[in-house]
TIVO-2410 file (N, C-alpha, C; in nm, 3 decimals):
# residues 119
REC num residu      c1      c2      c3 atome chaine
REC   1      M  -2.111   1.845  -2.678     N      A
REC   1      M  -2.065   1.897  -2.575    CA      A
REC   1      M  -2.201   1.893  -2.458     C      A
REC   2      L  -2.295   1.883  -2.451     N      A
REC   2      L  -2.396   1.834  -2.368    CA      A
REC   2      L  -2.373   1.743  -2.288     C      A
REC   3      R  -2.315   1.640  -2.374     N      A
REC   3      R  -2.278   1.490  -2.277    CA      A
REC   3      R  -2.153   1.502  -2.212     C      A
REC   4      L  -2.059   1.578  -2.280     N      A
REC   4      L  -1.964   1.606  -2.190    CA      A
REC   4      L  -1.964   1.684  -2.056     C      A
REC   5      A  -2.077   1.774  -2.058     N      A
REC   5      A  -2.103   1.858  -1.943    CA      A
REC   5      A  -2.158   1.731  -1.849     C      A
REC   6      S  -2.249   1.631  -1.900     N      A
REC   6      S  -2.313   1.558  -1.811    CA      A
REC   6      S  -2.215   1.459  -1.756     C      A
REC   7      V  -2.123   1.426  -1.805     N      A
REC   7      V  -2.005   1.358  -1.776    CA      A
REC   7      V  -1.918   1.396  -1.651     C      A
REC   8      G  -1.923   1.515  -1.687     N      A
REC   8      G  -1.814   1.575  -1.600    CA      A
REC   8      G  -1.920   1.611  -1.464     C      A
REC   9      L  -2.030   1.677  -1.476     N      A
REC   9      L  -2.117   1.716  -1.352    CA      A
REC   9      L  -2.115   1.570  -1.271     C      A
REC  10      C  -2.151   1.467  -1.363     N      A
REC  10      C  -2.166   1.347  -1.246    CA      A
REC  10      C  -1.997   1.306  -1.169     C      A
REC  11      L  -1.898   1.357  -1.260     N      A
REC  11      L  -1.771   1.293  -1.212    CA      A
REC  11      L  -1.747   1.395  -1.079     C      A
REC  12      I  -1.813   1.502  -1.092     N      A
REC  12      I  -1.745   1.555  -0.981    CA      A
REC  12      I  -1.843   1.545  -0.850     C      A
REC  13      T  -1.965   1.494  -0.875     N      A
REC  13      T  -2.066   1.463  -0.766    CA      A
REC  13      T  -2.016   1.325  -0.695     C      A
REC  14      I  -1.990   1.255  -0.795     N      A
REC  14      I  -1.906   1.096  -0.736    CA      A
REC  14      I  -1.803   1.110  -0.628     C      A
REC  15      A  -1.721   1.219  -0.734     N      A
REC  15      A  -1.581   1.229  -0.661    CA      A
REC  15      A  -1.574   1.290  -0.504     C      A
REC  16      S  -1.684   1.403  -0.508     N      A
REC  16      S  -1.695   1.449  -0.369    CA      A
REC  16      S  -1.770   1.372  -0.241     C      A
REC  17      F  -1.857   1.239  -0.316     N      A
REC  17      F  -1.918   1.148  -0.229    CA      A
REC  17      F  -1.803   1.048  -0.174     C      A
REC  18      A  -1.720   1.060  -0.311     N      A
REC  18      A  -1.624   0.951  -0.262    CA      A
REC  18      A  -1.533   0.969  -0.132     C      A
REC  19      L  -1.466   1.106  -0.176     N      A
REC  19      L  -1.394   1.187  -0.084    CA      A
REC  19      L  -1.471   1.183   0.051     C      A
REC  20      F  -1.585   1.248   0.067     N      A
REC  20      F  -1.677   1.218   0.199    CA      A
REC  20      F  -1.681   1.103   0.256     C      A
REC  21      A  -1.711   0.976   0.173     N      A
REC  21      A  -1.699   0.853   0.232    CA      A
REC  21      A  -1.557   0.802   0.317     C      A
REC  22      V  -1.485   0.868   0.220     N      A
REC  22      V  -1.314   0.808   0.279    CA      A
REC  22      V  -1.286   0.870   0.431     C      A
REC  23      N  -1.322   1.014   0.410     N      A
REC  23      N  -1.280   1.073   0.525    CA      A
REC  23      N  -1.409   1.044   0.654     C      A
REC  24      Q  -1.494   1.001   0.662     N      A
REC  24      Q  -1.588   0.982   0.723    CA      A
REC  24      Q  -1.561   0.797   0.783     C      A
REC  25      T  -1.509   0.751   0.690     N      A
REC  25      T  -1.486   0.602   0.735    CA      A
REC  25      T  -1.312   0.619   0.844     C      A
REC  26      S  -1.229   0.668   0.777     N      A
REC  26      S  -1.124   0.719   0.874    CA      A
REC  26      S  -1.151   0.767   0.990     C      A
REC  27      T  -1.247   0.854   1.009     N      A
REC  27      T  -1.275   0.934   1.109    CA      A
REC  27      T  -1.355   0.864   1.233     C      A
REC  28      A  -1.424   0.753   1.177     N      A
REC  28      A  -1.469   0.639   1.227    CA      A
REC  28      A  -1.394   0.568   1.317     C      A
REC  29      S  -1.294   0.529   1.217     N      A
REC  29      S  -1.195   0.471   1.276    CA      A
REC  29      S  -1.116   0.498   1.375     C      A
REC  30      V  -1.069   0.632   1.388     N      A
REC  30      V  -0.998   0.689   1.487    CA      A
REC  30      V  -1.086   0.673   1.582     C      A
REC  31      H  -1.214   0.724   1.596     N      A
REC  31      H  -1.312   0.750   1.674    CA      A
REC  31      H  -1.333   0.624   1.782     C      A
REC  32      Q  -1.351   0.496   1.683     N      A
REC  32      Q  -1.356   0.387   1.744    CA      A
REC  32      Q  -1.212   0.349   1.847     C      A
REC  33      Q  -1.111   0.391   1.798     N      A
REC  33      Q  -0.969   0.335   1.839    CA      A
REC  33      Q  -0.980   0.454   1.973     C      A
REC  34      K  -1.028   0.527   2.005     N      A
REC  34      K  -1.014   0.625   2.125    CA      A
REC  34      K  -1.129   0.541   2.225     C      A
REC  35      V  -1.231   0.496   2.171     N      A
REC  35      V  -1.334   0.440   2.248    CA      A
REC  35      V  -1.276   0.321   2.296     C      A
REC  36      L  -1.208   0.233   2.209     N      A
REC  36      L  -1.184   0.126   2.288    CA      A
REC  36      L  -1.034   0.137   2.365     C      A
REC  37      N  -0.974   0.238   2.332     N      A
REC  37      N  -0.868   0.265   2.474    CA      A
REC  37      N  -0.881   0.386   2.558     C      A
REC  38      D  -1.034   0.350   2.580     N      A
REC  38      D  -1.110   0.444   2.705    CA      A
REC  38      D  -1.074   0.574   2.715     C      A
REC  39      E  -1.033   0.665   2.579     N      A
REC  39      E  -0.997   0.780   2.578    CA      A
REC  39      E  -1.125   0.867   2.568     C      A
REC  40      L  -1.222   0.796   2.523     N      A
REC  40      L  -1.346   0.869   2.480    CA      A
REC  40      L  -1.495   0.796   2.537     C      A
REC  41      P  -1.581   0.828   2.596     N      A
REC  41      P  -1.714   0.719   2.644    CA      A
REC  41      P  -1.769   0.694   2.518     C      A
REC  42      A  -1.808   0.580   2.529     N      A
REC  42      A  -1.908   0.504   2.417    CA      A
REC  42      A  -2.027   0.581   2.410     C      A
REC  43      S  -2.062   0.679   2.481     N      A
REC  43      S  -2.199   0.719   2.492    CA      A
REC  43      S  -2.226   0.795   2.379     C      A
REC  44      S  -2.382   0.832   2.344     N      A
REC  44      S  -2.394   0.864   2.191    CA      A
REC  44      S  -2.333   1.052   2.192     C      A
REC  45      G  -2.290   1.083   2.290     N      A
REC  45      G  -2.243   1.242   2.305    CA      A
REC  45      G  -2.116   1.229   2.233     C      A
REC  46      A  -2.008   1.138   2.255     N      A
REC  46      A  -1.889   1.100   2.197    CA      A
REC  46      A  -1.931   1.106   2.034     C      A
REC  47      R  -1.999   1.025   2.001     N      A
REC  47      R  -2.032   1.008   1.863    CA      A
REC  47      R  -2.069   1.136   1.796     C      A
REC  48      G  -2.185   1.205   1.839     N      A
REC  48      G  -2.233   1.338   1.795    CA      A
REC  48      G  -2.118   1.426   1.782     C      A
REC  49      T  -2.004   1.411   1.861     N      A
REC  49      T  -1.907   1.491   1.871    CA      A
REC  49      T  -1.779   1.456   1.736     C      A
REC  50      R  -1.802   1.343   1.719     N      A
REC  50      R  -1.730   1.271   1.559    CA      A
REC  50      R  -1.810   1.306   1.478     C      A
REC  51      S  -1.920   1.318   1.468     N      A
REC  51      S  -1.988   1.389   1.312    CA      A
REC  51      S  -2.007   1.500   1.312     C      A
REC  52      G  -1.994   1.572   1.411     N      A
REC  52      G  -1.985   1.730   1.378    CA      A
REC  52      G  -1.852   1.740   1.339     C      A
REC  53      S  -1.739   1.705   1.392     N      A
REC  53      S  -1.643   1.738   1.335    CA      A
REC  53      S  -1.590   1.712   1.221     C      A
REC  54      A  -1.653   1.599   1.171     N      A
REC  54      A  -1.603   1.517   1.034    CA      A
REC  54      A  -1.710   1.587   0.958     C      A
REC  55      A  -1.813   1.630   0.976     N      A
REC  55      A  -1.917   1.706   0.851    CA      A
REC  55      A  -1.854   1.831   0.845     C      A
REC  56      G  -1.806   1.927   0.944     N      A
REC  56      G  -1.714   2.010   0.924    CA      A
REC  56      G  -1.601   2.020   0.806     C      A
REC  57      G  -1.491   1.947   0.897     N      A
REC  57      G  -1.395   1.873   0.844    CA      A
REC  57      G  -1.293   1.992   0.760     C      A
REC  58      G  -1.323   2.106   0.772     N      A
REC  58      G  -1.260   2.197   0.729    CA      A
REC  58      G  -1.102   2.248   0.742     C      A
REC  59      E  -1.090   2.176   0.857     N      A
REC  59      E  -0.939   2.197   0.909    CA      A
REC  59      E  -0.840   2.082   0.841     C      A
REC  60      H  -0.903   1.984   0.753     N      A
REC  60      H  -0.821   1.886   0.749    CA      A
REC  60      H  -0.855   1.877   0.541     C      A
REC  61      K  -0.898   1.987   0.520     N      A
REC  61      K  -0.977   1.972   0.400    CA      A
REC  61      K  -0.820   2.028   0.264     C      A
REC  62      S  -0.760   1.950   0.186     N      A
REC  62      S  -0.674   1.965   0.115    CA      A
REC  62      S  -0.771   2.112  -0.001     C      A
REC  63      S  -0.695   2.182  -0.049     N      A
REC  63      S  -0.744   2.289  -0.166    CA      A
REC  63      S  -0.825   2.217  -0.255     C      A
REC  64      L  -0.772   2.085  -0.318     N      A
REC  64      L  -0.866   2.008  -0.389    CA      A
REC  64      L  -0.973   1.980  -0.373     C      A
REC  65      R  -0.969   1.907  -0.238     N      A
REC  65      R  -1.094   1.868  -0.213    CA      A
REC  65      R  -1.189   1.977  -0.158     C      A
REC  66      K  -1.135   2.084  -0.102     N      A
REC  66      K  -1.228   2.182  -0.126    CA      A
REC  66      K  -1.290   2.268  -0.228     C      A
REC  67      V  -1.225   2.258  -0.336     N      A
REC  67      V  -1.282   2.296  -0.489    CA      A
REC  67      V  -1.381   2.180  -0.505     C      A
REC  68      V  -1.334   2.062  -0.510     N      A
REC  68      V  -1.472   1.957  -0.546    CA      A
REC  68      V  -1.573   1.943  -0.460     C      A
REC  69      D  -1.530   2.007  -0.345     N      A
REC  69      D  -1.683   1.972  -0.266    CA      A
REC  69      D  -1.758   2.133  -0.290     C      A
REC  70      D  -1.690   2.218  -0.308     N      A
REC  70      D  -1.778   2.340  -0.355    CA      A
REC  70      D  -1.857   2.322  -0.488     C      A
REC  71      A  -1.787   2.285  -0.584     N      A
REC  71      A  -1.832   2.222  -0.696    CA      A
REC  71      A  -1.939   2.142  -0.675     C      A
REC  72      S  -1.949   2.055  -0.606     N      A
REC  72      S  -2.069   1.941  -0.582    CA      A
REC  72      S  -2.153   2.031  -0.525     C      A
REC  73      N  -2.166   2.128  -0.408     N      A
REC  73      N  -2.238   2.164  -0.332    CA      A
REC  73      N  -2.316   2.315  -0.424     C      A
REC  74      A  -2.246   2.334  -0.537     N      A
REC  74      A  -2.313   2.433  -0.651    CA      A
REC  74      A  -2.404   2.336  -0.711     C      A
REC  75      I  -2.350   2.241  -0.785     N      A
REC  75      I  -2.397   2.158  -0.871    CA      A
REC  75      I  -2.530   2.077  -0.799     C      A
REC  76      T  -2.551   2.033  -0.654     N      A
REC  76      T  -2.639   2.007  -0.613    CA      A
REC  76      T  -2.754   2.033  -0.528     C      A
REC  77      S  -2.708   2.203  -0.521     N      A
REC  77      S  -2.782   2.287  -0.430    CA      A
REC  77      S  -2.909   2.308  -0.499     C      A
REC  78      P  -2.962   2.257  -0.615     N      A
REC  78      P  -3.098   2.273  -0.631    CA      A
REC  78      P  -3.194   2.178  -0.580     C      A
REC  79      F  -3.147   2.032  -0.531     N      A
REC  79      F  -3.211   1.961  -0.483    CA      A
REC  79      F  -3.197   1.965  -0.336     C      A
REC  80      S  -3.179   2.073  -0.304     N      A
REC  80      S  -3.119   2.096  -0.125    CA      A
REC  80      S  -3.296   2.087  -0.065     C      A
REC  81      G  -3.384   2.083  -0.126     N      A
REC  81      G  -3.527   2.087  -0.091    CA      A
REC  81      G  -3.583   1.926  -0.038     C      A
REC  82      A  -3.477   1.832  -0.103     N      A
REC  82      A  -3.522   1.719  -0.082    CA      A
REC  82      A  -3.476   1.617   0.003     C      A
REC  83      T  -3.351   1.697   0.088     N      A
REC  83      T  -3.326   1.661   0.198    CA      A
REC  83      T  -3.319   1.777   0.299     C      A
REC  84      S  -3.396   1.863   0.331     N      A
REC  84      S  -3.442   1.940   0.428    CA      A
REC  84      S  -3.478   1.885   0.549     C      A
REC  85      G  -3.560   1.757   0.539     N      A
REC  85      G  -3.596   1.724   0.659    CA      A
REC  85      G  -3.522   1.611   0.744     C      A
REC  86      T  -3.392   1.613   0.674     N      A
REC  86      T  -3.312   1.510   0.734    CA      A
REC  86      T  -3.186   1.569   0.795     C      A
REC  87      H  -3.104   1.500   0.914     N      A
REC  87      H  -3.025   1.592   0.974    CA      A
REC  87      H  -2.852   1.470   0.974     C      A
REC  88      S  -2.903   1.352   0.898     N      A
REC  88      S  -2.787   1.275   0.878    CA      A
REC  88      S  -2.702   1.325   0.753     C      A
REC  89      E  -2.570   1.341   0.760     N      A
REC  89      E  -2.495   1.363   0.661    CA      A
REC  89      E  -2.466   1.287   0.553     C      A
REC  90      W  -2.482   1.121   0.590     N      A
REC  90      W  -2.494   1.053   0.482    CA      A
REC  90      W  -2.606   1.036   0.445     C      A
REC  91      T  -2.752   1.057   0.478     N      A
REC  91      T  -2.842   1.049   0.389    CA      A
REC  91      T  -2.830   1.185   0.284     C      A
REC  92      I  -2.782   1.293   0.333     N      A
REC  92      I  -2.813   1.418   0.278    CA      A
REC  92      I  -2.749   1.380   0.139     C      A
REC  93      R  -2.582   1.350   0.143     N      A
REC  93      R  -2.469   1.335   0.048    CA      A
REC  93      R  -2.579   1.205  -0.027     C      A
REC  94      T  -2.580   1.115   0.029     N      A
REC  94      T  -2.624   0.997  -0.042    CA      A
REC  94      T  -2.800   1.033  -0.123     C      A
REC  95      I  -2.892   1.097  -0.102     N      A
REC  95      I  -2.971   1.144  -0.193    CA      A
REC  95      I  -2.922   1.245  -0.313     C      A
REC  96      R  -2.831   1.330  -0.257     N      A
REC  96      R  -2.804   1.428  -0.364    CA      A
REC  96      R  -2.734   1.365  -0.424     C      A
REC  97      L  -2.640   1.276  -0.426     N      A
REC  97      L  -2.588   1.237  -0.515    CA      A
REC  97      L  -2.661   1.132  -0.649     C      A
REC  98      L  -2.774   1.056  -0.576     N      A
REC  98      L  -2.878   0.988  -0.665    CA      A
REC  98      L  -2.928   1.080  -0.741     C      A
REC  99      I  -3.003   1.213  -0.687     N      A
REC  99      I  -3.066   1.296  -0.769    CA      A
REC  99      I  -2.982   1.345  -0.879     C      A
REC 100      A  -2.873   1.371  -0.843     N      A
REC 100      A  -2.757   1.433  -0.950    CA      A
REC 100      A  -2.740   1.360  -1.042     C      A
REC 101      L  -2.693   1.213  -1.030     N      A
REC 101      L  -2.683   1.080  -1.130    CA      A
REC 101      L  -2.793   1.096  -1.192     C      A
REC 102      A  -2.937   1.120  -1.167     N      A
REC 102      A  -3.054   1.110  -1.201    CA      A
REC 102      A  -3.046   1.256  -1.316     C      A
REC 103      V  -3.077   1.327  -1.271     N      A
REC 103      V  -3.083   1.462  -1.316    CA      A
REC 103      V  -2.968   1.440  -1.453     C      A
REC 104      Y  -2.833   1.493  -1.398     N      A
REC 104      Y  -2.719   1.517  -1.472    CA      A
REC 104      Y  -2.687   1.415  -1.563     C      A
REC 105      G  -2.692   1.296  -1.498     N      A
REC 105      G  -2.619   1.157  -1.580    CA      A
REC 105      G  -2.745   1.109  -1.689     C      A
REC 106      F  -2.885   1.075  -1.623     N      A
REC 106      F  -2.986   1.043  -1.745    CA      A
REC 106      F  -3.027   1.147  -1.802     C      A
REC 107      G  -3.093   1.241  -1.730     N      A
REC 107      G  -3.176   1.356  -1.776    CA      A
REC 107      G  -3.080   1.421  -1.904     C      A
REC 108      L  -2.941   1.497  -1.875     N      A
REC 108      L  -2.870   1.569  -1.984    CA      A
REC 108      L  -2.811   1.466  -2.113     C      A
REC 109      G  -2.804   1.340  -2.030     N      A
REC 109      G  -2.754   1.239  -2.141    CA      A
REC 109      G  -2.892   1.230  -2.250     C      A
REC 110      F  -2.959   1.169  -2.174     N      A
REC 110      F  -3.128   1.174  -2.276    CA      A
REC 110      F  -3.162   1.282  -2.374     C      A
REC 111      L  -3.121   1.427  -2.305     N      A
REC 111      L  -3.123   1.519  -2.400    CA      A
REC 111      L  -3.057   1.532  -2.504     C      A
REC 112      A  -2.927   1.510  -2.467     N      A
REC 112      A  -2.825   1.511  -2.574    CA      A
REC 112      A  -2.865   1.393  -2.673     C      A
REC 113      R  -2.913   1.285  -2.655     N      A
REC 113      R  -2.951   1.209  -2.789    CA      A
REC 113      R  -3.053   1.240  -2.838     C      A
REC 114      M  -3.128   1.313  -2.786     N      A
REC 114      M  -3.277   1.358  -2.848    CA      A
REC 114      M  -3.209   1.450  -2.905     C      A
REC 115      I  -3.119   1.525  -2.901     N      A
REC 115      I  -3.076   1.671  -2.967    CA      A
REC 115      I  -3.028   1.601  -3.107     C      A
REC 116      R  -2.943   1.497  -3.090     N      A
REC 116      R  -2.844   1.420  -3.208    CA      A
REC 116      R  -2.948   1.396  -3.282     C      A
REC 117      V  -3.047   1.312  -3.230     N      A
REC 117      V  -3.142   1.239  -3.324    CA      A
REC 117      V  -3.231   1.354  -3.400     C      A
REC 118      R  -3.252   1.443  -3.363     N      A
REC 118      R  -3.337   1.535  -3.457    CA      A
REC 118      R  -3.247   1.640  -3.554     C      A
REC 119      V  -3.116   1.653  -3.541     N      A
REC 119      V  -3.002   1.725  -3.629    CA      A
REC 119      V  -2.965   1.640  -3.727     C      A
***
């Protein structure tokens, strides 16, 4: 049962990160196309607008994506202290993913093996 929980938690965090990465890359592509078509200036201010809208992304989230993101946020919330000093959404999500995989994947998997050996 513990091993199944470990796999489930890891899959949720990986799915959330993958959905975030796909969203960010598609948003970046649209942003670059607008810059190339002279619809937006290529300054850092335009880039900040893109990352702000992509980080929120609430208006384009499907209900499945919202559920996956909410579950991932709940799972990775104990690790928010590790990313409290950074403002980059990529850094925050990557660090939380790696910590979650280490704790839930390796940690719970190890605990499940230890319990099975002793029983």
